[in-house]
N, C-alpha and C positions, 0 to 999 in steps of 0.2 A: 530457894524458897518459892520464887515465882514459878519455876518449872513444876514444882510439886502441886501448886494450886491449879495450874492449867491442866495437868494430867488428872487431878482429882475431879475437876469440872467436867472433863471429857468422859471420864468413867461414870459420873453421875448421870450425865445426859444420855449416854449409851445405855445404861441400866434402865433408866426411866423409859426410853424409847422401846427397849426390848420388852419390858413389862407391859407397856401399853399395847404393843403389837400382839403379845401373847394373849392378853385379855380379849382383844378384838377378834383374833382368829380362833381362839379356844371357846368362845361363847357359844352355847347351844342354841340360844334364841337368835333367829335370823335378824340381821340389822341391815337396813337400807338395801334390801334385795328387791330387785325389780319384779313385778308380777309376771307370770308366764304370759307369753304373747298369745293374743286371742284373734289376731287378724285372720289367720288361716282358717280358724273355726268359723268366723263370721262370713266367709265367702262361700263355704261349702253349701251346695244346693241353692245357690242364688244365681239368677240369670246373669250371664256375662253381658258386658256393654255391647251395644250394636255399633258396628263400624264397617266401613268399606275402604279398601285401598286398591290401587292399581298394581297389577302383577308386572313381571319383567317384560311382558309383551304389550303392556299398556292397557290391558283389559281390567275393568273394574271387578274386583272379587269381594263378595260380601261374606262376613263371618258366618252367616246363617247357612252357607254352603256346607259347612261341616258340623251341623247340629247333631248328627248321629255318630260323631267321632269323638275319640279322646284326643284333645288338642295339646300339643306342646308348641307354644309360641316363643320363638327365639328372636330377640332383637340383636342385630349385629351391624358392623360397619366394615368397609374395606380397609380402613386404616387401623383396625384392631387385630393384632396378630393372634391373640387367643381365640377371637371370634372365627377367624379364618381357619384356625387349626381344628376347631371342633366341628366344622361343617361335614367332613367325611364321616365322622362318627354318627352325626345326625342322619346322614343319608343311609348309612348301614342300618341304623335303628328303624328308619322308615321302611326299608325293604323287608326287614325281619318281622316287623309287627303290623304291617298293613292289613293283613287278613284278620287281625284281632281288633281292628278299628282305630289304630293310631294314625294321626295325621300331624306331621310336623310342618309348621309354617314359619318361614324366616322373614322377618320384617327388617329391611335395611334402613338404617337411620343415616343415610349417606346421600351424596349427590347421585342423581339418576344415571349420569354418564359413567361414573365410577363403578356402579353396580353392574 
């Protein structure tokens, strides 16, 4: 008798859970959906922040140097295997699209000696 009650209870719980899940997934009205991201839209045609950083030779480089370019800014570190793996692809892209105005800038977030 006890076994029958436990099995019945499990079946009722499973059935109720399945019914609730079906109603939640099958509902045509959106529930608890996040709004579409707007951050990308908000930055289009906005001026980029002004900043200057030293290059690998210790010379100060200002972001304004590349005002007439399409910039791809890549943040990387020597301790990051995926970062190091993507550098050759970035170098290839830079060579391929330089004439069309692409400039790839790598900003190392690492110890200067390691870079």
